[in-house]
N, C-alpha and C positions, 0 to 999 in steps of 0.2 A: 703545670709549666707556662712561664711567660714567652714571647716569641723569641726573643734572643738565646735564649736558653735551646728554645726548639729548634734554631738554625744552630746553633751549634751542635748539637746531638747531629741534627742530618749531617752536617758538614764530616764530624768523625765519622760516621758510617758510610760515605763513600768516600771517606779516605781507606777505612779499613777493606770495605770492599774493593775497591783499587789497588789495594796490597795485596790480598790475596789472590788475587786474578793475576796480576804478576808475579806472586811466586809461584804457582802453580804454571803456569805458562814457561819460566827459567829453570823451572825444575822438570819440565820435558825433554831439555837441552840433554846433549851428551857433553862430554868434557871439552869438548874440541869444538862444539859449536860456542860453547858460554866462555870458552877462551875469545873467539872471534865478537864475539856480541859485545863483552867489555870494550876491545880496540874501537870497534864500531862508534860505540857508547861515546866515548873520548871524544870523538869527534860532533857531539852530538850536541850543538849550541840553542840556547833557547835565549833571547832577546840580548845576545852575544855573548852570553853565559855558558861554560859548560862542566859537568861537575868533575872534579881532580883526579888526576890520571893514579895519583899517592889513594886515594880512595874507591878507586874501583881496582886496582890490581891484582889484589887477592880476594876480593870478594864472593861469597858467595850467593847463590841468589836470594836466601833470604836477606843476607846484607843489602846486594842490590836493589832489592824490591824497596827498603825501607830507605835506602840513599836516592831511590829517585822522587818517591813520595812529598821525602822532604826537599829535596829540592825542586821540582816542578809543581810538584802540587798532583791532586789524583789525578783528575781528565787529560793534563796537558802529558802527564809520566805515562799515561796509556798509549798517548798517540805516539810519543816518541821510542815507547817500546817497539808498537809495531812497525815503524818505520826503519828502526836499527835489525830488528831481525829479518826484512825483507833485506836489507841491504847485505846481511851475514848470510842469506840464503838460506835462511830458514821459513821459507814462504807457510807451511802449513800449519805452523805454531800462530805465526803474524794473523793469518786469515781467520783462525780461530780465535784469538785475542781480537780482532776486527767486532766479530760477531758475538763476543761477548760481552763488549766494551756496549756498542748499539744497544746490545737488550739494556743494561744497566741503567747508560748514562746519556741515551735521549732521550729527545724531548718527551716521547711518549715512552719512556721508562716505568719500567715496574717496580724499580729497585725498590722504593724506600713506600709501597704499598701495602696497605695491611689488608688482611683480610678481606674484610668487610668494601675494601675498594677494589680487592682483586676478585671476587667472584663477579663482578656484572661482566671483565674483561675474560674471563674464563667461560663464561656461559656465549658471550659474542662467538670465540675463537669453535666452541663445539658446535655452532650453528654452519658456520662459515666451513666444518670443517665434515660436518653430516649433512647437509643440508642437500648433497645429491648422493647418488651411489651408480654404482658402473653395474650395467644392465651385460647379462653372459655376452652379448654382441660387444663389449668391450665403450658402449656408448654411455655416457652418463646421463644419470633422469633425475629430478625431482624426488624425493624420498614422499613425500606426498603422494604424488601420483605414479608411484611404483609400489607402494604399500599394499598389498590385498587385508582386506579385514577376514579373519579366519573363526574360527567358533574356539574358545579358549573355555576350560571348564575346571575351578580348582576341585583340589580332593574330597574336599566334603560334599560338594555336590556331585562329583565323578563318580564317588563309590557309596554304597549302602551299608551303612555301617551296623543295623541292627541285625535284619539278617538279609545274606545274600541273595537273590534268586532273580526274580523281574522286575527289572528299574521300573516303578513307578509313574513317572513323569516320560511322556516323550523326550528325547533327545532334546530338540533345539530348546526346549525350556531348561535345561541344566547346562546349557554350555551358553555362553554369550559375546557377543562381537568383541574382537579384539581393537576396542576405542580406549578412549582416554579415559570414560567411568570405570572397564574392565581395568585397566591397566591399575586407577588408582587402587582398586579394592583386591588389587595380589596383596598389596600390604595392610589391606584393612584390619581393624581388630574381629577376633572371633567372634563365638558366644560369651566366652567369658569376660571379653574384654580386652584380651592379651593382644597385642598387636606383633608379628612376627618379623623375625628379625634377617630370617634366610627363606627365598621363594623359591621353587626349584621349576622353572617353563621347560616341559619334556613331551616327545613326541617324536616320531620318527624321520630317518634323515628325509632332506627335502622340503619340508613341511613350513617352513616357514618362521624358525626357532629366530637362527639371527637376525634378520630383517626385523621381528619383531621386539628382538633385545634393542637394536641399532633407533627402530624407533619410538620407542621409549628413550632412549638418551635425549633424542633430538625433543620430544616434545617435553620431557625434561627442559632443558638451556631454552625454549621457547617460555614455560611457562606455564604449559598447561597440568603438570604432573608434581605429585609433592611439595605445592607451594607450603614454603616456609616451615618445609621435614628436612629437603636434602639443600644443602649451599653447592655440594660439587657431585660430580658425577662422573666416573673413567671404567670408557669399555677395555676390557682386557680379555683379546683372543687367544683363550690356554695354549693352543696348539701351537701358535708362534712364540710363547711365549716358553713353553718348553722346549723349543728348538732354539735360541738365544743362546748362543755361546757366552760360555761365562759365565761365574755368581752375579749377581743381579737383586740390589735392593727394594724392596717395596716403594719407595721413598723415590727412587731415581725411576720406577716404572710410573711414579705419579709426575714425576719432574718432565717424563718424554712426552704425556700428553699436554704438558700447559705453553701456551704459548710463547713465555719468556722462559728461559732457564735460570730468572732470578725470582722466579715463583715464591712464597713464603711457604713451602713445601713444609716444616715445621710446625710452624701454627696451623697448616690446614688441616694437619693428622693428628693437631692434641684435642679437636673436638669430634673423634672417630663417630657419634651419635649423628652427625650433620652429614656423612658422606656415604655415597652409595658404590659399590664395586659392580658391574657388571662381567660375569666370568662367563664366556662364549665359550663352551664347547667341551664342556668339566670334564663329559666320558671320557675323554681323552688322555687324563690322566694316569699313567700306570699303576700298577700297587707299590709302594715304596718297601724298600727293606724296614723291618719290623723295630729295626734300632734307629730309625731316622727323625730325629723328632721334630717338628712342625714349629715353622719358625716363629717367633714371640716378637723381636721387636722388629718396627718399620724400616730402622735406617742398618739392619743387619744384611751383609752381601751374602746372597745364598743362590742354590738353583731354583731355576723356578716352580719344581715340582714342591719344595719345601713354602717358598711363599706362598702357593696356593694352599698348601695343606694347611698353612697358620691362618688364611682367610676363614675359610672353609668350616674351621673345628674352632673357630674361634679365640682361636691362642692369640691373635694377633687382630687388632683394634676392633675389641668384641662387643663396643656399640655400634660398630658399620652394618650398613643393610647390604647384604649381598642377593645378585637376582645372576639364579645357575640357568644356562641353558644347559640340556642334554640331551642323547638321542633316548628311547624309553628303554632300549636291550641292556640297560646294566643299572636299574634302579637302588637292587643291594649292595652294588659297589659305593655310590656316592651316598648312599645312606646313612654309613658307617663314618663318612667324612663328617658327614654336615652334622649342624648342630642347631636341632630342632626344626626343620625344614617344614615349608607349608608347601605343598604339592599343586601344580596346576597343569591340566594335560591339553597341547594345541592340538586340536582336534582338525585340523583342516578346514575344507571345504565343505558344506552342508551340499545337498542335492540343487538346492535353489543357487549354489553361489556355481558351480561348477556350469550349469547352464548361463550365467554372467559373465563367467570366464570365457566360453568360447566364442560371444558374441563380441567381446572385448577384445580378442585376441584376432577372429578374425573381422576384417573390414566390411568385408561382403556380408549381407543380411541372410543371400541364399545358401552359400557355402558354411558360414556360422551353424543356421538348423540342420544342413546336410549331415556336416560329420558330427552335433554334436545327437541325431537323433542315430548315428550309427553306433556309437558310442555308447549309449542308453540301453540299445540292445544290447550288449555284450554285456553283460550283469556284473563280472569281475574286473573287465576292464575299465565300467565305470564306477567300481568301487574304488578301484586303485587311484582313482584322478580323485580322490579326496586328498592326496599330496598336489601343494602346487605346484612343485619341482616337474610332475610325472606328469600332471595338467598341461604343463608347459611341453613338455617332450611329444606325448600325443599330438596336441595342437600342432605342433611344427612337422609331426612326421605327414599327420592327416592332410596338413594344407600343401606340402609337396604330391601329395598321392592323386590332391584332387585337383591340383594345378598340370600336373602330365596325363591327367585321368586313367591315374592307376585303379586297380581292383581294392578299396576299402580291409576287405577281408586279410589282407596280408598283415593288419594290425591283430596282432594276438593279444593273449590275456594274461600274462605276465609280467613283473618288473623287468624279467631279464630280457623276455622276447622286445620288450619295447624299446629298451636300450639300445641293444643290437641292432633293432630297425632303425633306430636314430642314428646310432653307428653311421650302417651302411649308407642313411642317404646322403648324411656331410660327404663320405666321402666319393658316393657317385655325383653331386654336385662341384666339387672341388675340381680345379682344374684338371684335363687328364695329365697321369703320367705317369710314369716305368710302372708297370704291375707289381715287377720281384723288390723294386726298389722300394716303393709304397710298402709290401710286405715285412720289410726286413725292417724298417722304419714304424711300422708296428710291435715288430716285434722285442723292437729297444724300449718304447714306449712303454711296451706291457713290462719290461725289466724294471725301467724308473719308477713307475706305479705300484710294483709290488714290491720291491725295497722300502719303499716309502712306507706303504702301508704296514709291513711287520716291522717295521723300526720308528712307525709313532711321528712319521715326518711326513711333512705336506708341500713344505716349500724346498726346492731345489735349487742350489747356485748354477751359476751359467758352469764350473769346473765339473758337475755332475751330466750335465747336455753335452759338452764338448768329450768327456772320457765316452758316453753311448755314443757319441756322434751325432747327436739331436739338432744342434745348436743348428738353425735356420732352414731345418727342414720340414716339410709338408705339414707334418703332426704336429710339430711345435705351433707351426701357425693355429693349427686345425681344432687343437685343445687343449694347447696350455696359454695361457695370460701372462703378463712380464710386470713382476711386483719390484718397484725401488727403493730399498729405505734408505733411510740418511747414516750412513756410517761415518768414522770419526774424519777420516782422509778423504774419503771420496763417497760417493753415493753406490750401496749394494744394490745388485742385480739379483733378483731370484724370480725362479719360475712357479709358476702351482697350476691344477687342472683347473677348466673351468670351472667345475663344481667337485667338492670331495668325493661325492657319489661318482661321478666319471673315474677318479680314480682306482676306487674300489672295484667297477666295474671291469676295467683296464687290467689291472691286478688281477682278478678272477681269468680274466680273457690269457694274459700270459701264459698261465698251465695250459693252454692247449697249442698257445701259437710256438713255443720252444720246443728245441731240438731235442727228441730223445735223451742225450749225453746230456744236456745242459740240467736237465732235472735229477739227476742222478744223486749229485749233492746235497744233504740234507738239508742246507740252509737253503735252498731250494725248490725242494720236492714238494709236494701239495701237501704231505706230511705235516711239515712247516707249519702251513697255515692252520691245519683242521686239531693239532695236538695243539697250539697255541692256542686254538679257541676251542679247547674242549667243553665249554661252557655254552659254547654259543653265544657268549655275550661283547658287550662293548664295540670296539673300534673294528674287530673281526665279522662282525652279525652278517652286516651288509656284502661284500666281499664273499664270504661260505654262500650266503643265498645265490648270490652269482655263480657261483660255479656249479652249484648245483643246476640251476636252470640252463648253465650253457652245454649242459650233458644228456637235454633230449635228442633224441636221434635228428630232427629236423634242424634244429640249432646248429649242430655241429655239422650238419653240410652245408650248410649257410656260412658257417665259418672256411669250413675248407674251399667254399667258392670264393668268398670275397678277401679271404687271408692267406690261403694255404697251405692250412695245416695239415700234420698226417695223420692217420686213422690209427695207428700203433702207438699213437704219443694217448689221444681220445680214448683208447680201450681202456687203456692202462689205468688212465687217471680213473674213468669211471669203474673199474674195479678196484680200487684203492678206498674212491669214496665210500662204496657199496660195504666194505667189509669194516670200513671207521664206522659204520652209522650200526652197523649189527653188533661192532663191540664196544659202539657207546652205550647199549641197549642193557648188554651186561651188568652195568652199575647202577640204576637206575629201581627206585622202589616196582615191589610189585604189591599183588593184594594183600590186605593184612588176612589173619589169622580170625577165620569164624571168633565171633564172641569178643574182640579186639576192642580197646576203649575208643582205635583210630577215627573210625566210620561211625561209629554205634555208639556217641554219649548220650546221655538224655538231651531233651530239649533243654536252653537255656540254662545246659553248662558251659563252661566258658572255652572258647575254642582254641584248638591246639597251636603249641608253639610253632611260630615260625622257621620254616626248615632253611637249611644252609643259604647263604646266596648264589642266585643261580637256579636253584631246585626248583621254584614253584611253576614256572611257566617257561623251563628247558623243552619240554615235550612240544609245547607249544611253539617253541622257535623251528625245533627236529621237521612236525608237521610245512612250515610255512618252506622249507628247502624241500621238501619232499613235493609240494606242489607246485614248486617253481620249474620241476623237470618237467611235467606233463605229462609221465611214463608211468600205466599203472604197472606195470609190469616192474619197474623200478620201484615203486612205491611197495607193491606186494610184496618182494624179495627185502626191502631193507626193515619194512616190521615184521619179520618173521623174528629179529633180535630183540623184538618191543613187545612180548605177548600180552603186558598190558600198559594201556596209553592213563598216566593218573595226569588231571589237567587239575590244579586246585587252586580256587583265588584269583580266577583269573576274570576280568571284565570284559566280556567278549565284545566285538564288534559284528559290524553285519559280515565284514572281510574276513575277519577270525574265525567263526561257521562257515563260511563260502569253503576255506580252506580244509578245516577239518574233516566237512563233508565229503568232500572228495577225496582224502586221505582215507575214511571208513570205506568209500564208496568201494575201494582196492585191496583193503587188509586182510590179512590171509588165514583161514581157518583156525579158530582158538581163539581168536583177539577178543581182547575184554579193554574197557573202554568206562573211565571212571569220571566223572561229573562234580569236583566237590567244593561248596561253598561257592559257585560259580555265579555270576550276577549277567543274566541276560536281558540284551537288547531289542527291544521292542522294533520292527520296521517302521519307519517315519512315518508319522501320520498324515494324510492327506488335509490340503487347508481345510482350515475350520470351514461350516459354513456359511450362507449368508441366513440374519436373523429372521429374514420370509421362511426358508429354506428350512430352518431350524423350529419353527414355528408350526410348521406345516408340518415338518416328522413329529413333533412331541403330541399333534391333533390326530395325528393317526392311529393312536393305540400303542399298548404294549407290544405287540405282532411284530409292530416293525423294529422294532427297538431288541426284540430277541432275535430278529432277522440279524440283526448288522451284527452283536453280539456273536453270534453264529457263525458271519462271514471274518470274524477277526485273524488276521494272518498271526501264524503261530512263529515266534524266533527261531524257533528249532525244524521248523517244515522242511530245509533242504539238508540235514540230517537224517529227521527219519525215513525222508523219499532215499538217501543214500544205502542205508541200512536195507531197503529192498528190492535192492540191485542184486540180481543175480551169481555177482560175480567177488557180492559182499560176504566177509567172514565170520562176521561180528558173532562172536558167541554168548558176551555178558555184556550188558548196558546198567552201570549204577548211577543214579542221580542221588545224590546227596547235598543237603542242604540249599538244594538249588530252587528257591520256589517255583510251585511250578500251575499256572495259570488253565484254565481250564481249557483254552485253545490248546497249547501244548498237550495237554491229557487226551486233546480229539485225536490231532495227529499223530500221536504216538500211540493210539490204539488202533488207527488208520496200519498203522505200519507193521504192528503187530501182528493182524492178517497174513503179510505177505513176508514178514523176512525170514530169508531160507535158511538164516543160519543160525539165529538168537534163540539159546536155550536156558540162560538165567538173565534177571529181572532185577534191580533193588531198587525201590522208594523209600528211601529214608530223610526223616524229616523234612519232607517238600511243602509241608501245608495243603496239601490237598485239601481241595471243597469236598462236600458230598455229591457235587454232578460229576467232579473230576472223576474223583474213585468210579462211580457208577459208567461213565464212560469207558476208563480203564476197564471194567471186568465185562466189558462188551465185546471189547478185542480179545482178552483172554479168552474166551468162552468160546471163541471164533474158532469152529474144527478145525480151520489149515494152521489155527495158532499153535508153535512150537514149543513155547516157551517150555518147561521143564521144573524150574527153581524158581521160588519167586517170595524177596522178600519185603515186606510193606514196615516200615516205622512208623507210627505215626499217633501223636495222644488221643486226638479224639475220633480213634482207629473206629468205633462200638455203634456212632453215630450213621457209619455209613455198611457196617459189616455184613448189612444180608445181600451186597453187590459182590462179597467176597463169597459169602456162602454159595449164591448162585455160578461162580466158578467153577465152585467143586465138585459141583454135581454135575456141570458142561464139559469143563474141560477135558477132552482125549489124553494131551500130554502132562499135565501140570503133576509131580511127584512129588516134589518136594516144596513145605510153606513154611514160612519165618514171621512172624509176628513179633513186633518189639513196642518199646514204650508207650504203652495204652494198659487200661484198667479196661476187663472185661466183662458184665454184671451175670449176675446169676443165667437169668433170660437168655442173654447172647450164647453164653455157653451150651444151654440144653439145645438152643438151635443150632450148632456147630456140631456138640456130639449125635447129633440129628442124621447131620447131612455126612458126618465122615463114616455113617452105617452105610449109606444113600448106594443102592445096587452102581449106580453111574458115579460113584466115587473113585478115581483111582490113587489117589496120594497116599503116598508110601513113608513120608515122615513128616512130623508138626511138632514144631522148633516152636514154644513158648519161655525162654529166656527169661525175657526182663519185662511179661504182661502179670499184672496183679489180678489174682485169682481168690476167689472167697472157700472156705473151706470146701462148702456143699461142690463148688465147681471141680475143685481138683478129683472129690469121689466121684463127680461123674466123667469127667476124663479118664480115671482108673479102672472106671468098669467097661468104657472103650477100648480100652488099650489090653484088658482081657478078654474081650471078644474078638477083637482084631491083633491077632500077636505079632500076625506081621507089619502092622501097623507100628512105625516108632515116632511116642509121643516124649518129649523133652521138657521138662519145667524144674527148677530145682529144688523144688519141693514137693513133687510129682515119686521122686525114687523113691524116695525114703516115708511115703504115703502107704498105710496097712489096704492090701491086697482085700477086695469084697470076696467073704466066703465063696467056696465054690457050691453052683447052681444057683449062685445068686442072678435073678437077672433082672436087664435096665428096664426102667418106666419106658422108656426112650424106646 
């Protein structure tokens, strides 16, 4: 295209755009306003000339726009229209037209920029918008200073695909720092060379997912990430989008993030493979109606849920990259919406990071060391600090206690107690106010939080605060932050809690602050929360945990002292929650009947099909809720409704195991626990020794290495110690497809000698070593061991069978032995038959259902069966095997 033609094309484009702006502005006018505009325009002269009245008198918006462009020219027409609108007293439309005109026709305008030219302007805009983030005290700080590096593990590294069990690498090697290299790897190619288009960053509340997502956006704008792969990146907070009034297109959402209303959106969206959408908080997306199809056109006006569904399901811009953040409580619900996602787990602080954070938070070195040492001695509280937000709360509370010379032991060991202590600390440090007035304000704040939580709302307009008489209150200043959103005519002001988890905490607290009558309506009762979160998943999970935690007797006394709640309300809520837990146990899986395929499939067979969404780790979430109560009596009563706890495919963290151990310690008589296909995380290894120390260790001989192996900590030690508590009623323990190293076998062996209630033990497909089976047999043969039923399914059982035969000779309690998924040689069966007839053998039932036996072995077992008619021996080929003739004596 030559220069004159290019200029002509540019002039036509400017005229077309000016015409569109004029027409849109005039179409917004009422008939009366349009009439006034025509009259005022008659007097609008340019160089002594004005449009004749005959052309204006009956002209509509389209005709007026065309007349003005032809008479004045594109830019002068906009200026005349703006001035005329002000004279016609239509100032809002005049202001909007001025803004649009400046965007399109100012010297820095991007009206005619190409996509390649606009990329630079957009990156500059993102850098300006996201260079700083707001602290919780409303201070703005640079994102590079605020961002804390966390541990992030991709799914392939986080899960052991071949065989669940003990993770074979120490955790620090599997998870990587959240730096530029790690962020780049999120969209890296997999083993097959495929690059994922959807990546899910998941983790618990407060762990830093949103901050990590914002840092990714910022690093992209700087040019550190996805170089030559992504032209435009957009940050979409899902909750805000879902609360946005009226329909909206994806194109409009993109335009809202651009610095100019004239951004070439259509051209930007045309190359979807060059786009990155960051969907923050996608777990907030509620289940949509079955007949609601996701959005397919980026310019289609639809509600926020349909637009998000379209992006996640890839029916909308299928080539675009998605980075989705979500709480780890609802992976199943998200998996159904996403198209081939690559998951990454945000694991928060390592132990080393926690110490760094404490020293960074406390400026005083001695104070930092004292606070850190106190928290580290509290094992559960130290584990909770892997979440950065919880770590911040703990540090804030400890700093106040140290400054006031208070007893640090007030800081408890559950998330709920930490939050409650923080809230009371904030209130005590606030200017003195009337007690009853503050209690009433807190009650109303709780009501606001509850309404928002149950309705998926995090932003509250001023009218909500006015309705509850909270505007200008103390609690608004302390716990709510103000947010201004640009509106069509004026800035829209909304409020939100300083952190989403605070909204969920106050929502739970509200059930204990309300008057009894206020909770009688179904929508306000505690049942609305519990039944709404029947699966304890999604957006109600943390609120439910907080509610359980607030039911602790000591917490209730704190609430009554600080907030003035009535004991009648708390007692009723506690009874309702207990009844609900017991009822939930009615509909969850029990142990499979003996001999079924669920847990007894041969080694190497396919894993069972995934259960329905929310089913696999529901019991673990329930245990977290029970743990929050820190009341053994409550846990004991609650678990009566759950005669069996099945934890399947759980990737256990140390905190998970602490929670499980606490609940097992208080479980009722007859309780069964099954761990199936679980990944057991070993305790973090200490720092590597120096080269000299390692050389010295290697020279000291194999005995020191054996000692080191012997002293290795067991991941399940806390669980096995809980089993030995005199109040523990655990009757049955099954470990299935959980690869058990020798350290676990050793600790389990110790527990078998003392566990007061354990009567059944199942060890199925756990790849036990010969040494592991030997040490287990020592515990089973111990005089105080109470195990009556033992099930061992292991392919290479024959190699260590001698240890089981010693159990049969010595165990005072064992009456049922079940062996499976193995082959026993004839000499081994001969030894077994000899032990079965030993005077010290008390066995009553021997099940060999899936054991491969030779014809000779079957004959020998039949002889034992005849000699000991009270001993039941079962095998598919044994019942039909001919009995030996009368008087036949065994060579045994």
